[in-house]
C-alpha positions as CSV (number, residue, x, y, z in Angstrom):
1,M,7.7,-2.6,-22.6
2,R,5.2,0.2,-22.4
3,K,4.7,2.1,-19.2
4,I,3.4,-0.2,-16.5
5,R,0.7,2.1,-15.4
6,E,-1.0,1.9,-18.8
7,F,-2.0,-1.7,-18.4
8,L,-1.3,-2.8,-14.9
9,L,-4.7,-4.0,-13.7
10,G,-5.4,-7.3,-11.9
11,P,-7.6,-10.0,-13.3
12,E,-11.4,-9.4,-13.5
13,G,-13.7,-11.3,-11.4
14,Q,-11.5,-11.4,-8.2
15,T,-10.2,-9.2,-5.5
16,N,-6.8,-7.7,-6.3
17,Y,-4.0,-6.4,-4.2
18,Y,-1.7,-3.5,-4.9
19,H,1.3,-1.8,-3.2
20,V,1.0,1.9,-4.0
21,V,3.6,4.6,-3.4
22,S,3.3,8.4,-3.9
23,R,5.9,11.1,-3.3
24,T,5.8,14.8,-2.8
25,A,6.9,17.2,-5.6
26,G,10.7,17.4,-5.5
27,R,10.5,14.8,-2.8
28,H,10.7,17.5,-0.2
29,I,9.9,16.7,3.4
30,L,6.6,18.5,3.9
31,F,4.6,16.4,6.3
32,G,5.0,16.7,10.1
33,D,2.9,15.0,12.7
34,D,-0.1,17.3,12.0
35,E,-0.1,16.7,8.3
36,K,0.2,12.9,8.8
37,E,-2.8,13.0,11.1
38,V,-4.8,14.8,8.5
39,F,-3.8,12.3,5.9
40,R,-4.7,9.5,8.2
41,I,-8.2,10.9,8.6
42,L,-8.6,11.5,4.9
43,M,-7.4,8.0,4.0
44,L,-9.8,6.3,6.5
45,K,-12.8,8.3,5.0
46,Q,-11.7,7.6,1.5
47,L,-11.4,3.9,2.2
48,K,-14.9,3.8,3.8
49,F,-16.4,5.6,0.8
50,S,-14.6,3.7,-1.9
51,G,-15.0,0.2,-0.6
52,L,-11.2,-0.5,-0.6
53,R,-9.3,-1.9,2.4
54,A,-5.8,-1.0,3.6
55,L,-3.9,-4.0,4.9
56,A,-0.8,-2.0,5.8
57,W,0.2,1.6,5.5
58,C,3.0,4.1,6.4
59,F,3.0,7.9,6.2
60,M,6.5,9.4,5.9
61,G,7.6,13.0,5.6
62,N,7.7,13.1,1.8
63,H,5.8,9.9,0.7
64,F,3.4,7.2,1.7
65,H,2.9,3.5,1.2
66,L,-0.4,1.7,1.1
67,L,-1.1,-2.0,0.7
68,L,-4.6,-2.0,-0.7
69,E,-7.3,-4.6,-1.2
70,V,-9.5,-3.8,-4.2
71,P,-12.6,-6.0,-4.6
72,D,-13.9,-6.7,-8.2
73,K,-16.2,-3.8,-9.0
74,K,-18.8,-5.7,-10.8
75,M,-19.1,-8.4,-8.2
76,A,-19.1,-5.9,-5.3
77,L,-21.9,-3.8,-6.8
78,A,-24.0,-6.6,-8.1
79,R,-26.9,-6.0,-5.6
80,W,-26.5,-2.3,-5.0
81,S,-29.6,-0.1,-5.6
82,R,-29.8,3.6,-6.5
83,E,-30.3,4.4,-2.8
84,D,-27.2,2.5,-1.8
85,Y,-25.2,4.8,-4.1
86,L,-26.8,8.0,-2.9
87,Q,-26.4,7.0,0.7
88,R,-22.7,6.5,0.2
89,L,-22.4,10.3,-0.1
90,D,-23.1,10.5,3.6
91,V,-19.4,9.5,4.3
92,F,-18.4,13.0,3.0
93,K,-21.4,14.9,4.2
94,R,-19.3,17.5,5.9
95,E,-17.5,18.4,2.7
96,W,-18.8,21.4,0.9
97,T,-19.1,19.8,-2.6
98,T,-20.8,16.7,-1.1
99,K,-23.2,19.0,0.8
100,Q,-24.3,20.4,-2.5
101,A,-24.8,17.1,-4.0
102,L,-26.9,15.9,-1.0
103,D,-29.0,19.1,-1.2
104,E,-29.6,18.4,-4.9
105,V,-30.6,14.8,-4.1
106,E,-33.3,16.1,-1.7
107,R,-34.5,18.6,-4.3
108,C,-34.7,15.9,-6.9
109,R,-36.7,13.7,-4.6
110,E,-39.2,16.5,-3.9
111,M,-39.5,17.2,-7.6
112,G,-39.6,13.6,-8.6
113,A,-36.7,14.1,-10.9
114,E,-35.9,10.4,-11.3
115,S,-33.5,10.7,-14.2
116,R,-31.3,13.2,-12.4
117,L,-31.2,10.9,-9.3
118,D,-30.1,8.2,-11.6
119,E,-27.2,10.4,-12.9
120,I,-26.1,11.3,-9.5
121,A,-26.1,7.6,-8.5
122,E,-24.1,6.7,-11.6
123,S,-21.5,9.4,-10.8
124,V,-21.1,7.8,-7.3
125,K,-20.8,4.3,-8.8
126,G,-17.9,5.4,-11.0
127,R,-15.9,6.4,-7.9
128,L,-16.3,3.0,-6.0
129,F,-14.1,0.0,-5.9
130,D,-11.6,1.7,-8.2
131,L,-7.9,2.1,-7.4
132,S,-7.2,5.0,-9.6
133,M,-10.2,7.0,-8.4
134,F,-9.3,6.2,-4.8
135,M,-5.7,7.6,-5.2
136,K,-6.9,10.6,-7.3
137,E,-9.4,11.7,-4.7
138,L,-7.1,11.0,-1.7
139,K,-4.2,13.0,-3.1
140,L,-6.4,15.8,-4.2
141,K,-8.0,16.2,-0.8
142,M,-4.6,16.1,0.8
143,T,-3.4,18.7,-1.6
144,L,-6.3,21.0,-0.8
145,A,-5.9,20.6,3.0
146,Y,-2.2,21.2,2.9
147,N,-2.3,24.2,0.6
148,K,-5.1,25.8,2.7
149,K,-3.1,25.3,5.9
150,H,0.2,26.5,4.6
151,G,-1.1,29.2,2.3
152,R,0.3,27.7,-0.9
153,C,-1.0,26.7,-4.3
154,G,-0.1,24.2,-7.0
155,T,0.6,20.6,-7.0
156,L,1.7,18.7,-3.9
157,W,2.7,15.5,-5.5
158,E,5.6,14.3,-7.7
159,G,3.3,12.8,-10.3
160,P,1.2,9.6,-10.8
161,F,1.5,7.1,-8.0
162,K,3.5,3.9,-8.5
163,S,1.8,0.6,-8.1
164,V,2.8,-3.1,-8.0
165,L,0.1,-5.9,-8.5
166,L,0.5,-8.5,-5.7
167,Q,-0.6,-12.1,-5.6
168,G,-3.4,-12.5,-3.0
169,A,-4.1,-15.4,-0.7
170,D,-5.5,-18.5,-2.2
171,E,-8.4,-20.3,-0.4
172,G,-7.2,-19.2,3.0
173,E,-3.5,-19.9,2.3
174,S,-1.1,-17.1,3.1
175,S,0.6,-15.1,0.3
176,D,4.3,-14.4,0.5
177,A,3.8,-11.3,-1.6
178,L,1.3,-9.7,0.8
179,R,3.3,-10.7,4.0
180,M,6.6,-9.4,2.6
181,V,5.2,-6.2,1.3
182,A,3.3,-5.5,4.5
183,A,6.6,-5.9,6.6
184,Y,8.5,-3.8,4.1
185,I,6.0,-1.0,4.5
186,D,6.0,-1.1,8.3
187,L,9.8,-1.1,8.3
188,N,9.9,2.3,6.4
189,P,10.6,4.4,9.5
190,I,13.5,2.0,10.4
191,R,15.2,2.4,7.0
192,A,14.8,6.2,7.3
193,G,16.2,6.2,10.8
194,L,13.1,7.8,12.3
195,A,12.5,5.1,14.9
196,Q,14.5,2.2,16.4
197,E,11.5,-0.1,16.4
198,P,8.4,0.0,14.2
199,E,5.9,0.3,17.1
200,G,7.7,3.5,18.0
201,Y,6.5,5.2,14.8
202,R,2.8,5.9,15.2
203,W,2.2,6.5,11.5
204,C,2.5,2.9,10.4
205,S,0.0,0.0,10.5
206,Y,2.1,-2.1,12.9
207,A,2.2,0.7,15.5
208,A,-1.6,1.2,15.1
209,A,-2.1,-2.5,15.6
210,V,0.0,-2.7,18.7
211,A,-2.0,0.2,20.1
212,G,-5.2,-1.7,19.6
213,N,-6.5,-0.3,16.3
214,R,-9.0,-2.9,15.1
215,G,-8.7,-2.1,11.4
216,A,-5.0,-2.3,11.4
217,R,-5.1,-5.6,13.2
218,Q,-7.5,-7.1,10.8
219,G,-5.5,-5.9,7.8
220,L,-2.3,-7.3,9.0
221,C,-3.9,-10.6,10.1
222,Y,-5.1,-11.0,6.5
223,A,-1.7,-10.0,5.0
224,V,0.1,-12.6,7.2
225,T,-2.4,-15.5,7.2
226,G,-4.8,-15.0,4.2
227,R,-7.8,-15.5,6.5
228,S,-10.2,-12.8,7.5
229,R,-11.4,-14.2,10.8
230,V,-8.2,-14.8,12.8
231,A,-7.3,-13.3,16.2
232,W,-4.5,-10.7,16.3
233,K,-2.9,-12.6,19.2
234,K,-2.4,-15.6,16.9
235,V,-0.6,-13.5,14.3
236,E,1.3,-10.9,16.3
237,A,4.2,-13.2,17.3
238,E,4.8,-14.3,13.7
239,Y,4.6,-10.9,12.2
240,R,6.8,-9.4,15.0
241,C,9.5,-12.0,14.4
242,L,9.5,-11.0,10.7
243,L,9.9,-7.4,11.5
244,Y,12.5,-7.9,14.3
245,A,14.6,-10.7,12.7
246,K,17.3,-8.3,11.6
247,G,20.9,-9.1,10.9
248,E,22.4,-5.6,11.0
249,E,24.7,-4.9,13.9
250,V,23.7,-2.3,16.4
251,E,26.5,-0.2,17.9
252,A,26.9,0.0,21.7
253,D,24.8,2.7,23.2
254,Q,24.4,4.1,26.8
255,S,21.3,2.7,28.4
256,V,19.2,4.2,31.1
257,D,20.7,2.0,33.8
258,G,24.2,3.0,32.8
259,Y,25.3,-0.2,30.9
260,A,26.5,-0.2,27.3
261,K,24.5,-2.5,25.2
262,S,25.1,-3.8,21.7
263,K,23.8,-6.5,19.3
264,A,26.0,-8.5,17.1
265,G,25.1,-8.7,13.4
266,F,26.2,-7.5,9.9
267,S,27.7,-4.1,9.4
268,Q,26.6,-2.1,6.4
269,E,30.0,-2.6,4.8
270,K,29.5,-6.4,5.2
271,I,26.0,-6.3,3.6
272,K,27.4,-4.4,0.7
273,E,30.3,-6.9,0.4
274,V,27.8,-9.7,0.3
275,L,25.6,-8.1,-2.4
276,E,28.6,-7.1,-4.6
277,S,30.0,-10.7,-4.4
278,G,26.7,-12.2,-5.6
279,G,25.6,-13.4,-2.2
280,R,22.0,-13.3,-1.1
281,L,20.7,-11.8,2.1
282,P,18.2,-13.4,4.4
283,V,14.7,-12.0,3.6
284,A,14.4,-10.4,7.1
285,E,17.5,-8.4,6.5
286,A,16.5,-7.5,2.9
287,L,13.2,-6.1,4.1
288,R,15.2,-3.5,6.1
289,C,16.8,-2.4,2.8
290,R,15.3,-0.5,0.0
291,V,13.9,-3.2,-2.3
292,R,13.0,-1.8,-5.7
293,Y,11.1,-4.9,-6.6
294,F,8.3,-3.9,-4.2
295,T,7.9,-0.4,-6.0
296,D,9.1,-1.0,-9.6
297,G,8.6,-4.8,-10.2
298,A,5.1,-4.3,-11.7
299,V,3.7,-7.7,-10.6
300,L,4.8,-9.7,-7.6
301,G,3.8,-13.3,-6.9
302,S,4.5,-17.0,-7.7
303,Q,5.9,-18.0,-11.2
304,R,2.4,-19.2,-12.2
305,Y,0.7,-15.9,-11.1
306,V,3.1,-13.7,-12.9
307,D,3.0,-15.9,-16.0
308,D,-0.8,-15.8,-16.1
309,F,-0.7,-12.0,-15.9
310,F,1.8,-11.9,-18.7
311,E,-0.4,-14.1,-20.9
312,S,-3.3,-11.8,-20.2
313,K,-1.3,-8.9,-21.5
314,R,0.7,-10.7,-24.2
315,D,0.2,-8.1,-26.8
316,Q,2.0,-5.5,-24.6
317,F,5.3,-7.3,-24.8
318,G,7.7,-8.1,-27.6
319,A,7.7,-11.3,-29.5
320,R,11.0,-12.5,-28.0
321,R,9.7,-12.6,-24.5
322,K,8.3,-16.1,-23.8
323,D,7.1,-15.9,-20.2
324,G,6.4,-13.4,-17.4
325,G,8.1,-14.5,-14.1
326,R,11.6,-13.2,-13.4
327,K,13.7,-14.3,-10.4
328,M,14.4,-11.7,-7.8
329,R,18.1,-11.0,-7.0
330,G,19.8,-9.9,-3.8
331,A,18.1,-12.0,-1.2
332,Q,16.6,-15.4,-0.5
333,W,13.2,-14.7,-1.9
334,G,12.0,-18.3,-2.3
335,D,9.4,-18.8,-5.0
336,L,8.5,-15.1,-5.4
337,R,8.9,-13.7,-8.9
338,V,8.4,-10.3,-10.6
339,L,7.2,-9.3,-14.0
340,R,9.9,-6.6,-14.5
341,D,13.5,-7.7,-14.5
342,L,15.3,-4.9,-12.8
343,K,19.0,-4.5,-13.7
344,A,20.5,-2.1,-11.1
345,E,20.1,-1.2,-7.4
346,V,17.5,-3.9,-6.7
347,I,18.6,-3.7,-3.0
348,G,20.2,-0.7,-1.4
349,R,20.7,0.8,2.0
């Protein structure tokens, strides 16, 4: 099969969802709290400009995860005028290159250069509701900001970002793919040992939602329920249970009041034994492991969803392959399927 990135685009005429991951060059830990805050600000501005929405996110020391909602470009821009495109530049009006563009817009208006205004508007249009353009601009701006602060030059990122196409919600029904991947993203600091609980790591969407961030709450509400207008208080308990329903044992530790506390569960050795014997972990425990399906599975959803994608890209596959959906190993994934049948290390600690 050809490289996934060459053809991995969701169906036209509908909103699509992607889990995207990008790592630093050499996977070196380069981002501290200051850099993560810069990235957060850049991400929010880029989202506002591009028309995309982040349902979940997590910024780590050497990589980041985003769960992105990408509306269909043609449908989203159906009623946009030239002025709508030009006004979109105001999002970046503090940036030097955008200031120049805005100055040119004003000169063109004074001179009546309608054709040039059309060209500028068309260039803005090409940057909207587009996953690749969003990631390209976000990563470039982070590179420029980081290099300026640290007096360095050259690339900051390992290479092209990874992406997995996810099945979205259907007519208000929740999507297992969105819910699972959102939880997987918010549990990143737990897997890395950077926090004991996800709300204790301020650079993930769950911590932002707990702190009252409206955008984070709306994104997670949609990821969990598939509905846009639902109160956070109706979703918080369900999502929190998914994040906290862990099976790994916690060793005794000295608490503030002097008592040693521990929680029973599975040891890492036991988890390894279960996986090697062909057993399957509960989903909540699997989400606290490294799940390659969420980064390398290409397409994630129901059997029908993955099969439909496969048929739309039939010429990209060999004649011997008859369908798209492949069962996920290592845990009790229910009806979820992936396009890419991974052979090794599908789940790891």
